[in-house]
N, C-alpha and C positions, 0 to 999 in steps of 0.2 A: 504494500500500500504506500502510495506516495505521501510525502509530508503534507501536501495540499489536501489530499483525500482525508488524511488523519485529522487535520484541522477542521475540515468540513464536518466530519463525523463527531468530533468533540463539540462543535458549535450546535449541532442538532441535539446531542445529548443534553447539553446545558439548557437549550430552549425547551426540551421536553421536561427536564427537571423543574424549570421555572413554572411551566404550565401546570405540572402536577402539584407543585407547592401551592399555587393560586387556587387550584381546584380543592385541595385539602383544606385550605383556609376558608373557602366559601362553604364547604360542607360542615366544618366545625362551627361556623357562624349560624348556619341553618339549624344545626342540632342545639346550639345555645338558645336560639330564638324559640325552638319547639319547647325546650325545657322551661324557658321563662314563661311561655304561654300556659303550659300545664300547671306550673307553680302558681301563676296568677289565678287560674280557675279554682284550684284547690284552696288558696288563701281566701279568695272572695267567698267561696262556698262556706268555709269554716267561719269566717267573720259574720256572714249573714245568719248562719245557723246559731251562733252564740247570741245573736241579737234577739232571737225568737224567745218568747216567754214560754215556760213549761206549762202546758195545760193541766187542769185538774184531772186526776185519775177518774175513770168511769168504772163503776162497779155494777154489773148487771145482776138481776135476780137469779138465784140458783134454781135449777130444775132438779127436784129431788126424786123424781120418778125412777123406778128401777128397771123399767122396760129398756130393751137394748137401744142404745143411742145411735144416731147417724151423724155424719159430719157434712156441713155445708161447704161445697167446693165452688169457689168463684175464680174465674180466669179472666184477667184483664190484660190485654196486650195491644200493641200497635196504636197507642193513643196519639202518638206523634204530636205532642203538645208543642205548639209553636208553628205548626203548619197553617197556612192560610189558603182557603179556597172559597168559592162562591157560597158554599154551605157549611164551612167548618173553620173554627178558630179556637182560641184558648177558652173563651166563655162557653162555646158549644161543647167542648170537651168536658168542662166542669159540669154542665147540665146533664150531659149523657152519663157521667159517672154517678151523679145523684140518682138518676132514673135507674141505672144498673143496680145500685144499692137498694133502692126501694123495691124493685122487682125481686131481688134475691131475698129480701126480708119477707115479702108477701108469700113467696114459695116456702120459705122456712116456716112461717106461721101455719101454713096448710099442713106441712109435715108434722109440726109439733102437736097438732090435734090428736095424733096417734102415738107419737113417741118423742123422746127428748132429742133435741139437736143443740148440743152444748158448745160445740166447737165449729169454728169457721177457718178454712184454709184459703188464703188469697194467693193465687199464683199471678205474679207480674211477669209476663212473657217477653219483655223486651220492647224496644222501639217506643219507649214511653215518651221520649222527646223527639222532635223532628231533626235536630242536629243542624250542622252547617257544612257546606262544601262536601256533601256525601256524593253528589252526582252533579254533572254540568247543568246549569240553569236552575238549580235548587233555590238560589237567592230570590227568585221571583215568586217562590211559594212559601216564604218564611215571614212571619209577622213579629217574631221575638228573637232577640239575641240569646246566646247560650246561657248567660246568667239568668235571664228571665225565664227561659225554658226550664232550667233546672228548678228554680224556686216555685214556679207555677205548678210544675209536676209534683213537687214535694207537697205543696198546699193541697192539691186535689187528692193525692194518695193519702195524705194524713187525714183529710176529712172522711175518706172512705174507711180507713182503718178505725177511726174514732166512732163512726157509725156502727161498724161491726162490733167494736168493743163494748158498745152500749147494749148490744143485743145478743152477745154470745159470751159464755164464761171464759172461753179461750179463743184467741185469734192468732193464727200462725201465718206468717208472710214468707213466701218463697220467691226469690227474684232470679231472673235471668237477664243478661244484657243483650242488646241487639246492635245491628250495624248502624242504626241512626244515632245511637248514643256516642259512637266514636267521634273523635275530634278530627275532622278532615277526612280525606279519601283513604281508602284501604292502604295500609302499609306506611302512611305518613307518620303516624304517632304509634307509640306502643299500644298493644291490644288492651291492656288494663286501664288506659286512660279513656274512660267511657262514662258519659253522663248517666246512663242507666245504672251503671255500677255505683256511681257516687250517690 
C-alpha cells in the first residue's frame, strides 16, 4: 500500500470514528432525555398522589348467611381515558363506569336474593389510558395530556372501587397493563414505564 493510500485510509478511519462518536453522543442524549421524561412523570404522579386526601374507610354490612357464596366478577378494560371522538371523552368514560357499577350492583342484588355475594373481583384489563404517540396521527384523537390521563383514570377507578367497597365485604383488584399505557411507540421506552402500571 502506498503512503498516499495509507493516509487516505487513516483519514477515512478518523472520519468514521468522529461520526461514531457524534452518533454515540446523540444516542446518550436521547437516553438522558427519555430518563428525564420518565422521572418527571413519576415525580409528578407521586406529588399529585401525596396531595390527595385519604378518604374515609367504607364498611359494608356483613352477610351472615351460611349458604354457599358466589363472587362478583367485573372486567373493565380499554377505557382509553383521554381519547376524544364525536361520542367519547373523559366525562363519557366516567359516566359509563358509573353505569357499569350500577348494573353490576343490580345483578348482584338479584343474586343475593338467593345466596351471599360477599366478594367482588375487579379485573382492569389494560389500555385504561389513551396514551400519546402510540401510533401516527394519534395526536388528533387525544383530549388530555399524560398527567391528566393518569389522574382522571385514577379518579374514575377509585370511584368504582369505592362503590364496590361500599357494597361488598371484600374487593380485590387485579391489573394488567396495555400498549396504550406505554410512553411513546413500541421499543422507545422500557416496557415497565407504562401509565396503566402506574
